[in-house]
N, C-alpha and C positions, 0 to 999 in steps of 0.2 A: 566454554561459552566464551563469546566475543561480544563485547558493545562497540558498536560504531556511532561515532558522534559527528555531526556537522551542523552548522548553523541553522538549516533548515530541515534537518531530519535526524532521526536516531532509531536504531534498530538494535535488538538483541538478537543475535545468533546462536542457537545451540547445535552444537556438532553431534551426530549420532552415526552409527554404522552405515545408514542408509543416505544420508545426506544432512543439510541444514535445514533448522526449523527457525523461522523468523518470528519476532514478536515486533510489531511495528509501533511506533510510539513518538507521538508530537512533543515529548516533554520539553524540547529546547527548539522547536519549530514546527514543521509540517512535512508530513509523509505524501507530499504531492509528487508528481511523476519527475519532476526535477531532483527532488531529494533520493528518490529511490535510484535514479540514474547515477547520482553522486556515490551512493553506497556501494552498488554492485563491483566497481572496481577494487574497491578496498576490500571486500569480501574475496574475491578472485585473487588479491595479491597475498593472502595468508592462508588460502585453502583451495584444493582443487574438487572438493565434495559440491556436488550439485545443490541447489537451492531447491528444497523439497515442497515446503510449505511456507505460507505467510499468514499469521494470524492475525485478524482484525479483532480489536476489542470491543469496538462499537461502530456505529454507522458513519460518523462525521468524516469529512473529506479528508481532514487531517490525519486521518487515520487510513482511508481506504481508498483515496483517489489515485495512490500511486499502484495500485493492484495490477493493472495492465501491464506495468513494466516487470513486475515481478512473474506475471505469467508468461511473458515474453521470453523470460530467462529461465522457464522451467518450474515454477513453483505453482502450487495449487492455492489458492486463498482459501482459508478456513474461518468460519464464524458460528456462533450460536445462532439458532433460526431467529431469535429476536433482533439480531442485528440485520438479518436479510429483510426482517418485516419493515424494520426503522428505515432501512435503505429503498426499500419500495415506497414508502409512505412520504419521506421527507427529500430524498436526495434525487428522485429523478421523477420526470413526466411520463416516462415509458410506460407504466403501468396504468394510466389513463387518467392521471391527476394533471394538475396544472404543472408546468415546467419546475423542477424542484431546484435544490441547491447546486446540483451538478450543473445544471444547465446555465445558471447564474454565473457560478464560477468561471466556467469555460469561456464567457463572454470576456473575462478580464485576465486570465491565465492562459496563455498559449500552451503552456506544458498540459494543462488539462484538455482544452480544446482538440490536442493532437491525438489523444487516445481514443477519441470518439470512433 
């Protein structure tokens, strides 16, 4: 197991025979796209295993907004169905609600807006 820490992000990587599984945690900051982009080179510096999964513990942006960066690097986001329901309800207007937290955050964070 590896723990990667940066002022804006933290991730725990568990190495398996098939690759890495990541648990994303904002314990010391945020897991926004910029945080994910900073952790990826650290992971690649210590292992050549592919990143297979990124586990979201809940729907908040500080846990999930970096998902597209992990997907772009080969990971599949994994979450409980309740996380998906909460994302649909609060984080995005895509499902017919008013603009959500993601849209609001994208107005002030260029790293989030770039993942649209």
